[in-house]
C-alpha positions in Angstrom: -0.5 -1.1 -10.3 -1.9 -3.1 -7.4 -2.7 -2.4 -3.7 0.2 -3.5 -1.4 -2.3 -5.0 1.0 -5.0 -6.9 -1.0 -3.5 -6.9 -4.5 -6.6 -5.3 -6.2 -5.8 -3.2 -9.3 -6.1 0.4 -8.2 -6.7 1.9 -11.6 -10.4 1.3 -11.1 -10.4 2.9 -7.6 -11.2 6.5 -6.9 -9.5 7.1 -3.5 -6.1 5.3 -3.5 -2.8 6.6 -2.2 0.9 5.9 -3.1 3.8 6.8 -0.8 7.3 5.8 -0.1 7.9 3.1 2.6 8.2 5.0 5.9 11.1 2.8 7.0 13.5 2.6 4.0 12.1 5.1 1.5 13.1 2.7 -1.3 9.8 1.1 -2.4 6.4 2.6 -3.1 3.4 1.5 -1.0 0.1 1.6 -2.8 -3.2 1.4 -0.8 -6.7 1.1 -2.1 -9.6 2.8 -0.6 -10.9 -0.3 1.1 -7.6 -1.2 2.8 -7.1 2.4 4.0 -10.6 2.3 5.6 -10.1 -1.1 7.2 -6.5 -0.3 8.2 -5.2 -3.5 6.6 -1.5 -4.2 7.0 1.0 -4.0 4.2 4.6 -5.1 3.9 7.5 -3.3 2.1 9.0 -5.5 -0.6 12.5 -4.0 0.2 13.0 -3.9 3.9 10.0 -6.1 5.0 8.6 -3.2 7.2 4.9 -4.0 8.2 2.6 -1.1 8.6 -1.1 -0.4 9.0 
């Protein structure tokens, strides 16, 4: 599984999160620790929602 923002493999990360897209609830968003800290944007692959 990869981070939705930067693409890094999250299996090697300690503090990552996975949640449903807050707009469509269809796709999972995965965020690595670094992208969470830097508030990097991500885009839903289903509805194209862009979030921090």
